[in-house]
C-alpha positions in Angstrom: 52.1 22.1 1.1 52.7 19.5 3.5 49.9 16.6 3.8 48.9 17.5 7.4 48.0 20.9 6.1 45.5 19.9 3.3 41.8 20.3 3.7 39.8 17.4 2.6 36.3 17.1 1.6 33.6 15.4 3.9 30.3 13.9 3.1 27.2 12.5 4.6 25.5 9.3 3.7 21.8 8.0 3.3 20.5 4.7 2.8 16.9 4.2 1.3 15.0 0.8 0.5 12.6 1.0 -2.4 10.2 -2.3 -1.9 9.2 -2.9 -5.7 6.9 -5.9 -6.7 5.0 -4.2 -10.0 6.5 -2.2 -12.7 5.0 0.6 -11.5 7.0 0.7 -8.6 10.1 1.9 -10.7 8.4 5.2 -11.3 8.4 5.8 -7.6 11.9 4.7 -7.3 13.0 7.4 -10.0 10.8 10.1 -8.6 12.7 9.5 -5.2 16.2 9.3 -6.7 15.3 12.3 -8.9 14.2 14.2 -5.8 17.2 13.3 -4.0 19.6 14.4 -6.7 17.9 17.7 -6.7 19.3 18.0 -2.9 22.8 17.2 -3.9 22.7 13.2 -3.1 24.6 10.8 -5.5 23.8 7.4 -5.5 26.9 5.6 -4.9 25.6 1.9 -5.6 22.2 0.0 -5.6 21.8 -3.3 -4.7 18.7 -6.0 -5.5 17.1 -8.0 -3.0 14.5 -10.3 -2.8 12.3 -7.7 -1.6 13.4 -4.6 -3.6 16.3 -2.2 -4.2 18.7 -0.8 -1.6 20.4 2.3 -2.8 23.4 3.8 -0.9 23.8 8.0 -1.6 26.8 10.4 -0.7 26.8 14.2 -0.8 29.3 16.8 0.2 28.3 18.8 3.6 29.9 21.9 2.4 32.7 21.5 5.1 36.4 20.8 4.9 38.5 18.9 7.7 42.4 18.9 7.9 44.0 15.7 6.5 45.5 13.5 9.2 49.3 12.9 9.2 
């Protein structure tokens, strides 16, 4: 199969911000991420900031795209 004939998976991305001020706030983070995981989303990375956590997520779109030459 030639490179230009290959099909590539495609993804969509999302960014979530969680303000975390108290220990109980982590329960909300877990709940939200588990909910998104059940929808097929996967956390790529998470970054801690002064006011909470920013998470970057991705999931397959279910469509394929032809590879560029």
